[in-house]
MITOR-763017 format. One record per residue (C-alpha): residue number from 1; residue in one letter; x, y, z. Coordinates in Angstrom, 1 decimal. Layout:
N
- i:aa:px:py:pz
- NUM:A:X:Y:Z .
...
***
This chain:
376
- i:aa:px:py:pz
- 1:X:0.2:-18.9:18.6 .
- 2:X:2.7:-16.8:16.7 .
- 3:X:6.2:-16.1:18.0 .
- 4:X:6.2:-12.8:16.2 .
- 5:X:5.5:-9.5:17.9 .
- 6:X:4.7:-6.2:16.2 .
- 7:X:6.1:-3.2:18.1 .
- 8:X:5.0:0.4:17.3 .
- 9:X:5.8:2.5:20.4 .
- 10:X:8.4:2.6:23.3 .
- 11:X:9.4:-1.0:22.7 .
- 12:X:11.1:0.1:19.5 .
- 13:X:13.6:1.9:21.7 .
- 14:X:16.3:-0.6:22.7 .
- 15:X:17.6:1.5:25.6 .
- 16:X:14.1:1.8:27.1 .
- 17:X:13.5:-1.9:26.7 .
- 18:X:16.8:-2.8:28.3 .
- 19:X:16.2:-0.4:31.2 .
- 20:X:12.8:-1.8:32.0 .
- 21:X:14.0:-5.4:31.8 .
- 22:X:16.9:-4.7:34.1 .
- 23:X:14.6:-3.1:36.6 .
- 24:X:12.1:-5.9:36.5 .
- 25:X:14.5:-8.8:36.4 .
- 26:X:13.8:-10.0:32.8 .
- 27:X:16.4:-10.8:30.1 .
- 28:X:16.6:-8.0:27.5 .
- 29:X:17.7:-10.3:24.7 .
- 30:X:14.3:-12.1:24.5 .
- 31:X:13.2:-9.8:21.6 .
- 32:X:15.1:-10.1:18.3 .
- 33:X:14.3:-7.5:15.6 .
- 34:X:13.6:-9.2:12.2 .
- 35:X:12.2:-6.6:9.8 .
- 36:X:10.2:-3.4:9.4 .
- 37:X:6.6:-3.7:8.4 .
- 38:X:3.2:-1.9:8.6 .
- 39:X:0.1:-2.7:10.7 .
- 40:X:-2.8:-2.2:8.3 .
- 41:X:-6.1:-0.5:8.9 .
- 42:X:-4.8:0.9:12.2 .
- 43:X:-4.0:4.5:13.3 .
- 44:X:-1.7:5.7:16.1 .
- 45:X:-3.6:7.5:18.9 .
- 46:X:-3.0:8.5:22.5 .
- 47:X:-6.0:6.9:24.2 .
- 48:X:-4.8:5.9:27.7 .
- 49:X:-3.2:7.7:30.6 .
- 50:X:-0.1:6.0:32.1 .
- 51:X:1.0:6.9:35.6 .
- 52:X:4.5:5.6:34.9 .
- 53:X:4.8:7.7:31.7 .
- 54:X:3.0:10.6:33.3 .
- 55:X:0.7:11.1:30.4 .
- 56:X:-0.9:9.5:27.4 .
- 57:X:0.6:6.3:25.8 .
- 58:X:0.2:5.0:22.3 .
- 59:X:-2.6:2.8:21.0 .
- 60:X:-3.4:1.4:17.6 .
- 61:X:-7.1:2.1:16.9 .
- 62:X:-9.0:0.7:13.9 .
- 63:X:-9.0:3.0:10.9 .
- 64:X:-9.4:1.6:7.4 .
- 65:X:-6.7:2.5:4.9 .
- 66:X:-4.2:3.8:7.5 .
- 67:X:-0.9:2.2:8.3 .
- 68:X:1.2:2.1:11.5 .
- 69:X:4.9:1.7:10.9 .
- 70:X:6.8:-0.7:13.2 .
- 71:X:9.1:-3.6:13.6 .
- 72:X:8.5:-7.3:13.8 .
- 73:X:10.4:-9.0:16.6 .
- 74:X:10.9:-12.7:17.3 .
- 75:X:10.0:-13.5:20.9 .
- 76:X:12.0:-16.1:22.7 .
- 77:X:12.4:-17.3:26.3 .
- 78:X:10.1:-15.4:28.8 .
- 79:X:9.6:-12.6:26.2 .
- 80:X:5.8:-12.9:26.2 .
- 81:X:5.7:-12.8:30.0 .
- 82:X:7.9:-9.7:30.0 .
- 83:X:5.8:-8.0:27.3 .
- 84:X:2.6:-8.8:29.1 .
- 85:X:4.0:-7.4:32.3 .
- 86:X:5.3:-4.2:30.7 .
- 87:X:2.0:-3.7:28.8 .
- 88:X:-0.1:-4.3:32.0 .
- 89:X:-2.3:-7.0:30.6 .
- 90:X:-3.0:-8.5:34.0 .
- 91:X:-4.9:-5.3:35.1 .
- 92:X:-6.5:-4.7:31.8 .
- 93:X:-4.5:-1.7:30.5 .
- 94:X:-3.6:-3.4:27.2 .
- 95:X:-4.6:-6.6:25.6 .
- 96:X:-2.6:-8.9:23.3 .
- 97:X:-4.4:-9.7:20.0 .
- 98:X:-3.3:-11.7:17.0 .
- 99:X:-3.6:-10.1:13.5 .
- 100:X:-1.4:-9.6:10.4 .
- 101:X:1.1:-7.0:9.3 .
- 102:X:2.3:-6.2:5.8 .
- 103:X:5.6:-5.9:3.9 .
- 104:X:6.3:-4.2:0.6 .
- 105:X:6.7:-7.6:-1.2 .
- 106:X:2.9:-8.4:-1.0 .
- 107:X:3.3:-10.7:1.9 .
- 108:X:1.3:-10.8:5.1 .
- 109:X:2.8:-12.0:8.4 .
- 110:X:0.9:-13.3:11.4 .
- 111:X:1.8:-11.2:14.5 .
- 112:X:0.7:-10.4:18.0 .
- 113:X:0.2:-6.7:18.9 .
- 114:X:-0.9:-4.9:22.1 .
- 115:X:-3.8:-2.5:21.9 .
- 116:X:-5.5:-0.6:24.7 .
- 117:X:-8.7:-2.4:25.8 .
- 118:X:-11.4:-0.8:23.8 .
- 119:X:-13.7:-0.2:26.8 .
- 120:X:-10.9:1.8:28.5 .
- 121:X:-10.0:4.1:25.6 .
- 122:X:-10.2:7.8:26.0 .
- 123:X:-10.7:10.1:23.0 .
- 124:X:-7.3:11.7:23.6 .
- 125:X:-4.7:11.9:26.5 .
- 126:X:-1.9:14.3:26.0 .
- 127:X:1.5:12.6:26.2 .
- 128:X:4.5:13.5:28.2 .
- 129:X:7.3:14.9:26.0 .
- 130:X:9.8:12.4:27.4 .
- 131:X:7.7:9.5:26.3 .
- 132:X:7.2:11.0:22.9 .
- 133:X:11.0:11.3:22.6 .
- 134:X:11.5:7.7:23.6 .
- 135:X:9.2:6.6:20.8 .
- 136:X:10.7:9.0:18.3 .
- 137:X:14.2:7.6:19.0 .
- 138:X:12.9:4.1:18.5 .
- 139:X:11.4:5.1:15.1 .
- 140:X:14.7:6.7:14.1 .
- 141:X:16.6:3.5:15.2 .
- 142:X:14.8:1.6:12.5 .
- 143:X:14.5:4.5:10.0 .
- 144:X:10.6:4.6:10.3 .
- 145:X:8.3:7.4:9.4 .
- 146:X:7.3:9.6:12.4 .
- 147:X:4.4:11.3:10.6 .
- 148:X:1.8:9.1:12.3 .
- 149:X:3.4:9.8:15.7 .
- 150:X:3.4:13.6:15.0 .
- 151:X:-0.3:13.4:14.0 .
- 152:X:-1.1:11.4:17.2 .
- 153:X:0.6:14.0:19.3 .
- 154:X:-1.4:16.8:17.7 .
- 155:X:-4.6:14.7:17.9 .
- 156:X:-5.1:15.0:14.1 .
- 157:X:-5.8:12.4:11.5 .
- 158:X:-2.8:10.3:10.6 .
- 159:X:-1.3:10.9:7.1 .
- 160:X:-2.0:8.3:4.4 .
- 161:X:1.3:6.6:4.2 .
- 162:X:0.1:4.9:1.0 .
- 163:X:-2.7:6.7:-0.8 .
- 164:X:-2.4:4.7:-4.0 .
- 165:X:-3.6:1.5:-5.5 .
- 166:X:-2.5:-0.8:-8.3 .
- 167:X:-5.3:-2.1:-10.5 .
- 168:X:-4.9:-4.6:-13.3 .
- 169:X:-8.3:-5.9:-14.4 .
- 170:X:-11.9:-4.7:-14.3 .
- 171:X:-11.0:-1.5:-12.5 .
- 172:X:-8.7:-0.3:-15.3 .
- 173:X:-9.7:2.6:-17.6 .
- 174:X:-12.0:1.3:-20.3 .
- 175:X:-13.1:-1.7:-18.1 .
- 176:X:-16.5:-2.4:-16.6 .
- 177:X:-15.8:-1.4:-13.0 .
- 178:X:-13.6:1.6:-13.6 .
- 179:X:-16.5:3.9:-12.5 .
- 180:X:-15.8:2.7:-8.9 .
- 181:X:-12.5:4.5:-9.0 .
- 182:X:-13.9:7.6:-10.7 .
- 183:X:-16.4:8.0:-7.9 .
- 184:X:-13.4:8.9:-5.6 .
- 185:X:-11.9:11.5:-7.9 .
- 186:X:-8.4:10.1:-8.5 .
- 187:X:-5.6:12.7:-8.6 .
- 188:X:-3.6:10.6:-11.1 .
- 189:X:-4.0:7.4:-13.1 .
- 190:X:-0.9:6.2:-14.9 .
- 191:X:0.2:3.0:-16.8 .
- 192:X:2.4:0.9:-14.5 .
- 193:X:3.5:-2.7:-13.9 .
- 194:X:4.2:-5.1:-11.0 .
- 195:X:5.9:-8.4:-10.5 .
- 196:X:3.5:-11.3:-10.6 .
- 197:X:1.4:-13.7:-12.8 .
- 198:X:-2.0:-12.8:-14.2 .
- 199:X:-4.6:-15.5:-13.8 .
- 200:X:-7.7:-15.7:-16.0 .
- 201:X:-10.9:-16.4:-14.1 .
- 202:X:-13.0:-15.6:-17.2 .
- 203:X:-14.9:-12.4:-16.3 .
- 204:X:-12.0:-11.1:-14.2 .
- 205:X:-8.3:-11.7:-13.6 .
- 206:X:-6.3:-12.1:-10.4 .
- 207:X:-2.7:-11.2:-9.6 .
- 208:X:-0.6:-14.0:-8.0 .
- 209:X:2.9:-13.6:-6.6 .
- 210:X:4.2:-17.2:-6.7 .
- 211:X:6.7:-18.0:-9.5 .
- 212:X:7.1:-14.3:-10.5 .
- 213:X:10.9:-14.0:-11.1 .
- 214:X:10.5:-13.1:-14.8 .
- 215:X:6.8:-12.2:-14.9 .
- 216:X:5.2:-8.7:-14.9 .
- 217:X:1.6:-7.7:-14.9 .
- 218:X:0.5:-4.5:-16.7 .
- 219:X:-1.9:-2.3:-14.8 .
- 220:X:-2.5:1.3:-13.6 .
- 221:X:-1.2:3.2:-10.6 .
- 222:X:-4.0:5.3:-9.1 .
- 223:X:-3.7:8.0:-6.4 .
- 224:X:-6.6:9.5:-4.4 .
- 225:X:-6.9:11.5:-1.3 .
- 226:X:-9.9:9.4:-0.3 .
- 227:X:-8.0:6.1:-0.1 .
- 228:X:-9.8:4.9:3.1 .
- 229:X:-13.2:5.3:1.5 .
- 230:X:-12.1:3.7:-1.7 .
- 231:X:-10.7:0.6:0.1 .
- 232:X:-13.9:0.3:2.1 .
- 233:X:-15.8:0.1:-1.1 .
- 234:X:-13.4:-2.2:-2.9 .
- 235:X:-13.1:-4.6:0.1 .
- 236:X:-16.8:-5.4:-0.5 .
- 237:X:-16.4:-5.7:-4.2 .
- 238:X:-13.3:-7.9:-3.9 .
- 239:X:-14.6:-10.0:-1.1 .
- 240:X:-11.9:-9.1:1.4 .
- 241:X:-13.1:-9.8:4.9 .
- 242:X:-10.2:-8.2:6.9 .
- 243:X:-6.8:-9.2:8.2 .
- 244:X:-6.7:-12.4:10.1 .
- 245:X:-10.1:-13.4:8.8 .
- 246:X:-10.7:-16.5:6.7 .
- 247:X:-12.6:-17.0:3.4 .
- 248:X:-11.6:-13.9:1.5 .
- 249:X:-11.9:-14.1:-2.3 .
- 250:X:-9.0:-11.6:-2.7 .
- 251:X:-6.5:-10.3:-0.1 .
- 252:X:-5.4:-6.7:0.3 .
- 253:X:-1.7:-6.2:0.4 .
- 254:X:1.1:-3.8:-0.4 .
- 255:X:3.5:-4.1:-3.4 .
- 256:X:6.1:-2.1:-5.2 .
- 257:X:4.8:-0.8:-8.5 .
- 258:X:7.1:0.1:-11.5 .
- 259:X:6.2:3.3:-13.4 .
- 260:X:7.7:1.9:-16.7 .
- 261:X:10.6:4.4:-16.5 .
- 262:X:12.7:3.1:-13.6 .
- 263:X:10.7:4.7:-10.8 .
- 264:X:9.1:2.5:-8.2 .
- 265:X:6.2:3.4:-5.9 .
- 266:X:4.4:1.6:-3.1 .
- 267:X:0.7:0.8:-3.6 .
- 268:X:-2.2:-1.2:-2.2 .
- 269:X:-3.3:-4.1:-4.3 .
- 270:X:-5.8:-7.0:-4.3 .
- 271:X:-4.1:-10.3:-4.8 .
- 272:X:-5.4:-13.8:-5.5 .
- 273:X:-6.8:-15.3:-2.3 .
- 274:X:-5.3:-18.8:-2.6 .
- 275:X:-7.6:-20.6:-5.2 .
- 276:X:-5.2:-20.1:-8.1 .
- 277:X:-3.5:-23.5:-8.4 .
- 278:X:-5.7:-24.8:-11.3 .
- 279:X:-6.4:-21.5:-13.0 .
- 280:X:-5.0:-20.7:-16.5 .
- 281:X:-2.4:-17.9:-16.7 .
- 282:X:-2.5:-15.0:-19.1 .
- 283:X:1.0:-15.2:-20.6 .
- 284:X:1.2:-11.5:-21.6 .
- 285:X:0.3:-10.4:-18.1 .
- 286:X:-1.9:-7.8:-19.7 .
- 287:X:-5.7:-8.1:-19.2 .
- 288:X:-6.7:-5.6:-21.9 .
- 289:X:-4.3:-7.2:-24.4 .
- 290:X:-5.8:-10.6:-23.7 .
- 291:X:-9.2:-9.1:-24.6 .
- 292:X:-8.0:-7.4:-27.8 .
- 293:X:-8.4:-3.9:-26.4 .
- 294:X:-4.7:-2.9:-25.8 .
- 295:X:-4.0:-1.0:-29.0 .
- 296:X:-7.2:1.0:-28.7 .
- 297:X:-6.4:1.8:-25.1 .
- 298:X:-2.9:3.2:-26.0 .
- 299:X:-4.4:5.3:-28.7 .
- 300:X:-6.9:6.7:-26.3 .
- 301:X:-4.3:7.5:-23.7 .
- 302:X:-2.1:9.4:-26.2 .
- 303:X:-5.2:11.2:-27.6 .
- 304:X:-6.0:12.4:-24.1 .
- 305:X:-2.6:13.7:-23.4 .
- 306:X:-2.3:15.5:-26.7 .
- 307:X:-5.1:18.0:-26.4 .
- 308:X:-4.3:20.6:-29.1 .
- 309:X:-0.7:19.4:-29.5 .
- 310:X:0.7:17.2:-32.3 .
- 311:X:2.4:14.0:-31.4 .
- 312:X:5.8:15.5:-32.4 .
- 313:X:5.2:18.5:-30.2 .
- 314:X:4.3:16.4:-27.2 .
- 315:X:7.3:14.1:-27.9 .
- 316:X:9.5:17.2:-28.1 .
- 317:X:8.3:18.3:-24.6 .
- 318:X:9.1:14.9:-23.2 .
- 319:X:12.5:14.9:-24.7 .
- 320:X:13.2:18.4:-23.5 .
- 321:X:12.2:17.6:-19.9 .
- 322:X:14.1:14.3:-20.0 .
- 323:X:17.5:15.4:-21.3 .
- 324:X:17.3:19.2:-21.6 .
- 325:X:17.3:19.2:-25.3 .
- 326:X:17.5:16.4:-27.8 .
- 327:X:17.7:16.0:-31.5 .
- 328:X:15.0:15.8:-34.2 .
- 329:X:15.8:12.1:-34.4 .
- 330:X:15.2:11.7:-30.7 .
- 331:X:11.7:13.1:-31.2 .
- 332:X:11.1:11.0:-34.4 .
- 333:X:12.0:7.8:-32.4 .
- 334:X:9.1:8.5:-30.0 .
- 335:X:6.5:8.9:-32.7 .
- 336:X:4.0:7.3:-32.8 .
- 337:X:3.6:7.7:-29.1 .
- 338:X:1.3:4.7:-28.6 .
- 339:X:4.0:2.4:-30.0 .
- 340:X:6.6:4.1:-27.7 .
- 341:X:4.3:3.4:-24.7 .
- 342:X:3.9:-0.2:-25.7 .
- 343:X:7.7:-0.8:-26.0 .
- 344:X:8.5:1.2:-22.8 .
- 345:X:10.5:3.8:-24.6 .
- 346:X:8.3:6.3:-22.8 .
- 347:X:6.1:6.2:-19.7 .
- 348:X:2.7:7.7:-19.2 .
- 349:X:4.2:9.5:-16.2 .
- 350:X:6.5:11.3:-18.6 .
- 351:X:3.6:12.1:-20.9 .
- 352:X:1.7:13.5:-17.9 .
- 353:X:4.6:15.6:-16.9 .
- 354:X:4.7:17.1:-20.4 .
- 355:X:1.0:17.5:-20.9 .
- 356:X:0.0:18.4:-17.3 .
- 357:X:-2.8:15.8:-17.5 .
- 358:X:-2.6:13.2:-14.8 .
- 359:X:-6.1:11.6:-15.2 .
- 360:X:-6.8:10.9:-18.9 .
- 361:X:-10.2:9.5:-19.5 .
- 362:X:-11.5:7.6:-22.5 .
- 363:X:-14.1:8.9:-24.9 .
- 364:X:-14.2:6.0:-27.4 .
- 365:X:-17.1:3.7:-26.3 .
- 366:X:-15.9:0.9:-28.6 .
- 367:X:-13.1:0.1:-26.2 .
- 368:X:-15.2:0.2:-23.1 .
- 369:X:-16.8:-3.0:-21.8 .
- 370:X:-19.7:-3.6:-19.5 .
- 371:X:-19.5:-4.4:-15.8 .
- 372:X:-18.9:-8.2:-15.1 .
- 373:X:-20.8:-10.0:-12.5 .
- 374:X:-17.6:-10.4:-10.4 .
- 375:X:-14.8:-7.9:-10.1 .
- 376:X:-11.1:-8.5:-10.4 .
***
């Protein structure tokens, strides 16, 4: 049994926890906050009426692609007994379950969390404002997003805290499974990179995090307003069985993604599932380069952003937006644009800002490959 507890509601509020422990005769120092994290594929809802709180209290209901912000605590002493008593497990109000939470470094952490017993869930129970304020103060204590709490109060869908995904193999533009992304109408697709090692499984690669101090993997950052539907599809393709489940081919995690210009974004990613020890590494960290398609890809990306502009005209727009002016030599240094992209002198995000095109597709069939039998 894990000694880690994921808190998402009133237990985030130190004053409320200390007050309750004092009233019930428990020690208040039996919970030690360790780090903030997200509970994946769950959504905050008010599904149970509490007499003590005089209204609805929070629950974490299954909802693929959603994230619940919270804090991981180390439980010591009689901490579990205190938590069980506070959550009413003895009379079936909540139940304690074991699952996993995520941090932005791609790691999963085994935790216990309390959810309302499914058979006792109501569609919506309006909360008391005092209870909501207790939770809100707890979120503020740890600098956590209160968007999911606000949505739960209004009984509306929780916002997608992460509506993006980092892809690095067969889901990339020009690759055999990219059509799976196109089916969900991405709002932007941009060249990006992430820390890690790229492993070569033949027909597909896998991103591994171990030994990644000086390693980067090239890929693409994809944003869609249908992230839940996309992840449901990709979980099947990537052989991910769910958090806390065994036997997944890939595991779904969260990582920070570099946009090749100093900016960093958070995104979902599918990582190697633990069978990578004897698999060869792709030294470049670039799947398309390892298959001889990288130069053609860069040419296609530039062509898509150009439209009716020349390369010098587009470079001039980039320079103008980047430093409010620039010389002719500054522009010359960025041409050809494909080479500038390759050496990171310019990012595709900057090209998209200048061209207004955030989803550049490929027309050249010579750089597209067929679908493999197994995905990345």
